[in-house]
KOLKERO-661200 format. One line per 5 residues: number of its first residue (from 0); their letters; for each residue x, y, z of C-alpha. Coordinates in Angstrom, 3 decimals, decimal comma. Layout:
! KOLKERO-661200
NUM	A	X:Y:Z; ...
***
This chain:
! KOLKERO-661200
0	MRDNP	-46,422:202,412:38,562; -48,227:205,675:37,839; -46,450:208,980:37,378; -46,486:211,281:40,383; -49,065:214,002:39,574
5	CLGCG	-47,553:216,262:42,228; -44,346:216,845:40,286; -44,770:220,172:38,568; -48,379:220,598:39,749; -48,315:222,546:42,990
10	ACCRY	-52,072:223,184:43,155; -51,849:222,720:46,924; -48,957:225,228:46,967; -50,744:227,849:44,884; -54,255:228,128:46,272
15	PRVSF	-54,979:227,347:49,955; -53,503:229,002:53,016; -50,759:226,676:54,280; -51,012:227,060:58,050; -49,680:224,905:60,875
20	YHGEL	-48,608:224,838:64,528; -45,604:227,059:65,289; -43,842:224,132:66,990; -42,907:222,900:63,504; -40,624:225,906:62,936
25	DTQPG	-36,872:225,392:62,918; -36,639:227,851:65,808; -38,437:225,297:68,018; -36,972:222,047:69,386; -37,363:219,369:66,716
30	GTVPA	-38,910:221,777:64,209; -37,862:221,790:60,567; -39,817:224,463:58,656; -37,636:227,566:58,068; -39,186:230,272:60,255
35	DLTVP	-38,078:233,034:57,884; -40,470:231,614:55,254; -43,506:232,000:57,523; -45,701:234,678:59,058; -47,584:234,442:62,363
40	LTPFL	-51,375:234,046:62,309; -52,114:233,597:66,011; -49,934:233,049:69,072; -49,773:229,354:68,089; -50,259:229,209:64,309
45	VCMKG	-48,104:230,352:61,407; -48,493:230,086:57,650; -46,173:229,993:54,710; -45,497:233,429:53,224; -47,557:234,055:50,122
50	TEAGK	-50,493:231,964:51,340; -51,751:234,271:54,100; -55,070:235,093:52,402; -55,319:231,988:50,243; -55,170:232,030:46,455
55	GRCIA	-51,463:232,818:46,679; -48,250:231,030:45,831; -46,249:229,550:48,692; -42,817:231,127:48,969; -41,279:227,626:48,937
60	FGDDG	-42,878:226,650:45,604; -39,985:226,767:43,138; -40,023:227,978:39,555; -39,471:224,360:38,489; -42,775:223,352:40,098
65	LCTIY	-41,117:221,621:43,042; -40,998:222,460:46,733; -37,693:224,069:47,688; -37,998:222,834:51,297; -39,540:219,425:50,573
70	DKRSS	-37,582:217,577:53,291; -38,428:220,337:55,787; -42,069:220,965:54,782; -44,862:221,251:57,351; -47,304:218,559:58,432
75	TCREF	-49,995:220,374:56,412; -48,031:219,625:53,255; -46,913:216,152:54,308; -50,490:215,096:55,034; -52,087:216,283:51,773
80	PAFLP	-52,007:213,323:49,377; -52,786:213,320:45,677; -54,273:209,849:46,151; -56,408:208,351:48,903; -55,483:205,002:50,505
85	DGSPN	-57,763:203,178:48,057; -55,813:204,638:45,108; -58,497:207,084:43,994; -57,650:210,767:43,463; -58,047:212,985:46,539
90	PACER	-61,230:215,087:45,961; -59,597:218,070:47,707; -56,653:217,871:45,307; -59,011:217,583:42,338; -60,948:220,657:43,547
95	LRGLL	-57,777:222,743:43,834; -56,613:221,623:40,389; -60,012:222,618:38,977; -59,851:226,059:40,584; -56,533:226,595:38,802
100	GMARI	-57,867:225,303:35,467; -55,771:222,148:35,605; -56,824:218,735:34,279; -58,086:216,039:36,607; -55,702:213,343:37,791
105	VEA	-55,976:210,238:35,654; -56,282:207,020:37,628; -53,986:204,153:36,696
***
């Protein structure tokens, strides 16, 4: 089994704007994302603090390179895989890693 390239990486936490529907906030029925870690974008969308303009570090990205709210993260984060269903690296992930000067993911 290959090592998880996400552990300690955080390219997706340190470059794009992490925005999502406000219904995912813990202030909404069934929501889990801590509202105090977000800022509103529109009447229906919020984003994680630090990512408002892109090229910023998500407030939930810990100093150890791990998400501090992993079990409560948004659908945007849950749906961004390092690998595609066929096992190849996600090109979007590879692009973000490249923008941050990180090495490509090595396929198993």
